[in-house]
Legacy VTK file of the C-alpha trace (Angstrom):
# vtk DataFile Version 3.0
C-alpha trace
ASCII
DATASET POLYDATA
POINTS 54 float
20.921 26.807 -101.766
21.343 31.007 -100.536
19.428 30.564 -98.042
21.932 27.957 -95.978
25.034 30.350 -96.530
23.379 33.194 -95.061
22.160 30.636 -91.685
25.371 29.309 -91.560
27.424 32.423 -91.837
25.072 33.975 -89.423
25.388 31.375 -87.001
29.151 31.509 -87.292
29.269 35.177 -86.531
27.103 34.621 -83.274
29.657 32.105 -82.456
32.680 33.965 -82.580
30.690 36.821 -80.954
29.293 34.556 -78.006
33.361 32.757 -77.305
34.506 36.749 -77.576
32.443 38.096 -74.997
33.152 34.895 -72.900
36.631 35.740 -72.727
36.128 39.105 -72.082
34.183 38.353 -68.837
36.492 35.639 -67.570
39.201 38.235 -68.114
36.611 41.422 -65.737
36.891 38.346 -63.487
40.573 37.850 -63.175
41.146 41.490 -63.700
38.721 42.074 -60.865
39.670 39.720 -58.680
44.112 41.305 -58.494
42.811 44.597 -58.019
42.079 45.676 -53.951
40.048 48.134 -54.067
41.300 49.152 -50.426
44.928 49.079 -51.013
45.631 53.362 -52.387
47.075 53.314 -56.210
50.231 55.191 -55.074
52.324 54.212 -52.221
52.215 56.834 -48.855
55.971 57.087 -49.941
55.292 58.533 -53.362
53.028 60.753 -52.145
54.923 62.304 -49.499
58.257 62.418 -50.945
57.286 62.830 -54.700
59.854 60.431 -55.414
59.953 59.158 -59.556
60.694 55.664 -57.629
57.408 54.512 -58.248
LINES 1 55
54 0 1 2 3 4 5 6 7 8 9 10 11 12 13 14 15 16 17 18 19 20 21 22 23 24 25 26 27 28 29 30 31 32 33 34 35 36 37 38 39 40 41 42 43 44 45 46 47 48 49 50 51 52 53
C-alpha cells in the first residue's frame, strides 16, 4: 500500500513540474516574440537630452 502511495506522489510531482516547465517555455516564447533586438532599449531623445520623461 505504501508503495502505491509513493508512486502516486512521485507521479503527481512529475506532472506538476512538467506543466510548469511547459508554461515557462510558452512564456519565454511570448516574451522573446515581443522583443526587438534591433531597437535600442532607450530612445535617442532620452540619451541625448537625459530627460526623465522616458
